[in-house]
C-alpha positions in Angstrom: 17.0 -2.6 -6.3 16.9 0.8 -4.8 13.7 2.4 -3.6 13.9 4.9 -6.4 14.3 2.1 -9.0 11.4 0.2 -7.5 9.2 3.4 -7.6 10.1 3.9 -11.2 9.2 0.3 -12.1 5.9 0.5 -10.2 5.1 3.8 -11.8 5.5 2.3 -15.2 4.0 -1.1 -14.6 1.2 -0.4 -12.2 0.4 3.3 -12.7 0.9 3.3 -16.4 3.1 6.3 -16.4 6.2 7.2 -18.4 9.4 7.5 -16.5 11.9 10.3 -17.1 15.2 10.9 -15.2 13.6 13.2 -12.6 9.8 13.1 -13.3 6.9 10.9 -14.4 4.6 11.4 -17.3 1.2 10.8 -15.8 -1.8 9.3 -17.5 -3.3 12.8 -18.2 -0.1 13.7 -20.1 1.1 15.9 -17.3 4.5 15.8 -15.7 5.0 15.1 -12.0 8.3 15.4 -10.2 9.5 12.1 -8.8 9.6 13.4 -5.3 5.8 13.8 -5.4 5.2 10.0 -5.8 6.8 8.0 -3.0 4.7 4.9 -2.2 7.3 3.5 0.2 7.2 6.6 2.3 3.7 8.2 1.8 0.6 6.2 2.8 -1.6 8.1 0.4 0.7 7.2 -2.5 0.9 3.5 -1.3 -2.9 3.4 -1.4 -3.0 5.0 -4.9 -0.6 2.2 -6.0 -2.8 -0.5 -4.4 -5.9 1.0 -6.0 -4.3 1.2 -9.5 -3.0 -2.4 -9.2 -6.7 -3.5 -9.0 -6.2 -6.6 -6.9 -8.9 -9.3 -6.8 -8.3 -9.6 -3.1 -6.1 -8.0 -0.4 -5.9 -8.0 3.4 -3.9 -5.8 5.9 -3.4 -6.0 9.6 -1.1 -5.0 12.4 0.4 -8.1 13.9 1.9 -6.3 16.9 5.4 -6.4 15.5 4.7 -4.6 12.2 2.2 -4.3 9.5 1.2 -7.3 7.3 -0.2 -7.0 3.8 -1.3 -9.7 1.3 -2.3 -8.8 -2.2 -3.7 -11.1 -4.9 -3.5 -10.0 -8.6 -4.7 -12.7 -10.9 -3.1 -15.9 -9.7 -0.1 -14.2 -8.1 0.0 -13.4 -4.4 2.3 -10.8 -2.9 3.0 -10.6 0.8 5.0 -8.2 2.9 5.6 -7.5 6.5 7.3 -4.2 7.6 7.2 -1.7 10.5 6.2 0.9 7.8 2.6 0.6 6.4 3.5 2.3 3.1 6.5 0.0 2.6 4.5 -3.1 3.4 1.8 -2.1 0.9 4.3 -1.2 -1.8 6.3 -4.4 -1.4 3.2 -6.6 -1.4 2.0 -4.9 -4.6 5.4 -5.2 -6.2 5.6 -8.9 -5.5 2.0 -9.5 -6.7 3.0 -8.0 -10.1 6.2 -10.1 -10.3 8.8 -7.7 -9.1 11.5 -9.1 -6.8 12.1 -7.0 -3.8 14.8 -7.7 -1.2 12.9 -7.2 2.1 
């Protein structure tokens, strides 16, 4: 799955947005270009994703060799480790909502 595909799935599943070819239909019925929501690249967007996922529990930390994130949504736990904080947050949320990601 590419980063763009992952972002589209998360936008639909977690953010509750509609997905168009080059933009998202946000909750307030406004359109947003896809380039404005990049949770794997932008830390603010990653935290918006985490907030919207409404986890029962999460933890984050710098293990010295990258950033570790653990997210629990319901009974499902998603974990990720990456040099990039936004990628680690995004991948952990994706796994917690049942999306398979490669890294």
